N, C-alpha and C positions, 0 to 999 in steps of 0.2 A: 133772828138773832138780836133786832134791834125791841123786839119784847123780855128781850133777858140780860138789859143793860143792866147795869148797877147802878146806873144813872136814871132812877125809874119816873119823874117827873116827867113825861112826854105824852107827846099824841102823836100815832101811827098815817098817814091818811096813807089811805092806798089805793092808788089812781087805776083801775085796769080801760089799760088802751087797745078797748075793745074783743080780745079774750075770745079766741074758740072755743079753748080747751075748759076744764075747771078750777079755773085765776076763781069767777067771781060768788063758787058755793064754798071755797077753801075762804076769802078773805069775810065770805056773810058767817061763815062760822068764827070765825077768832073774832069775830067785831062780835058777838052775842055771850062768846066770853072771854073778852075783855077791852073794857068802855075806853080802851083806850084809844082803840081801831076804828078809823072810818075809813068807808067804804064811796069812792066814788067808781061809777061805770060810764067811761063813753062809748058812745052807739056809732061811732066811726074810726077808724084807727085815726089817729093824728102823728102820729113819732112819740119820740123818748122827749123830746126840749116841750113842746105842746104839754105831754103829759106829764111834765115837772113845774111847769105854770099851771096848770088848775092845781096841782096841791100846793102852790104856794100857797096862789087865791083863796084857799080856803084854811091856811093853817094857820092856829090862832095867837103861836109863841111867839115870845120876845126873838129865839134863836132860830134859824132853818139850817137846814142840812138837808140833802136828798141818801137815797138807798138801792141801790139797782138789785131785781130782782133777782140776779143770779149772781148777790158779793154778799160776802158774810163780811159785819161787823165784829169786831172783837167785842167782849164784856163791858169793857173798861173807854170806848169809845168814848161812847157822850158825856160822861164823867169827865175826862182828862182836859176835855175839848169845851165842858163846859165852863173849866177851873182854870182852864190860859183866860177866855174872855174874862170873865168873873173877876181875873189876880188884872186886866188891863184895860179900863174903862175906856183910854181911848183909840183902840184895837177896836176895829168894822170887823174881824172876820180873821178867822183861823183855820190852820190846816193839818192833818199831820201823816204819816209813812202807810204805807199799802208795799205790800207784796202780792205781786201776781203768780198767782196756783193754774195751773195746764188742769184737763179736765176731769181727772182727777181724781187733782186737789192734793197733788203735789206742786213745790217752788217750781217756778221756771228759773232755768237757766238757761241764763245768753251772755256768750260768750264766758263761761267758765265760772259766772257768780248770779246767786238769785235776786232775782230782779227787784229792791226795794227804793224805791224814794217818793216823795215828796206825789200825794193822792189828792186830783181834782174831787174823787169820788168824799170826800173825805171833811172839804168845806162845809164851813158854816160859818150862817153869814147873821149883822143881825136887821133884824127886821127891821127898824125905823131907817138904816142903812137901807135897804135893800127898795125900800119904797120913794124914800124922798133923794135919790141920788142915783142907783147903783141901777134897777131898773131889773127885767125879767130874762131870760134867757132867750138868745135869737129865736126862731121857729125855722132849725132848718133841720134836715136828716139827717146828720153828719156834722163833729166837731165842738156844736154850740159848749161843746162847756170846756175848751180852754180861750174861748171867742168871750164867757160869760168871768172866767179868773181875770182874764186880762185885761178885761175893761174895769174890774176891779178893782185891778193895782195902777192901773190912769185913773182911773178919778181919787182914790184915797193915798195913795204913795203907798209902794215898798213898803211902808215900815210898820203902818196901820193894822195885816198880814201879819196875827204868829203861825212860827211855825213849829210845829212840835215836832220831835227827834224820835217820835218815839211810833214801830206801828200798830193799828188799828180796824184796820182791814185788811183783805181778802177779795182780790180782787181774781174771778176764773175767767180764762179764757174759754169761754162753751164752743160749742158748736153750734151758728144760726142768729149768734149777738154779732150788732155795729160792727165790732174788735174784728170778727176774725168774718164775719159774710159778704158777700155783695160788694159795691164797684166802689165802696169807701173802705176795704175790711185791710187793717194792716202788716206788714211785710214784718217781723218776731226778727232779728236775732244776724241782721245783716250788720257787720263794717263793728263800730265802737258802741255805736245807740242801741236803744233799749227796740225799736219800732222806724218804719221806712216809709211816710202817708202817702199816702197814694196820690194819683193828681186831683184829685179830685177834693182832695183835705188842704191838700198845699193850693190849690187856686183859692178857695177860701177863706184861710186864713191868711192868704195873700192879701185878703180884705184889710184888717187889720192891724198888722204885724208893723 
């Protein structure tokens, strides 16, 4: 979905976190077909946020964002987000809305409504701000994205983070993901909120809330 964006001036850095399937061959084939694709294969599995940091270290653009391998960016995602930041030179980052989908691709319904909210998955940051003030992701196994977001707001202030009221991303609740499996899995559909955090995530977030 990244290579099908309406905004085509991009580089796609795929960090293979020591996968054991055909990922490396698929990415290599994509790189041969499209010069915008760069492949990095890690010799040891280090987790999501380590892999993101490796990708950020190799990124050369003025704006950086991420894409999880099991999710989908709608075709206008980059165009809308880049345009928002170009229109506001004082803003350091922008984020759009996302919709959660179940493993069959259907919108996730929780408490009678489609799960739609601002998505940390969509966060786009100016490279200069990342390098000079924000820093990279905390190298943890779980919840590093919320720490990254809260650190951004603490450093820059909420007024320099643009919030785009448009769905640009679909996040899939797939089996085996960090969201749905292991000791850090989140429980969806209890009470009024979208999710209930397990104790390990609660303990980590208590350190920076």
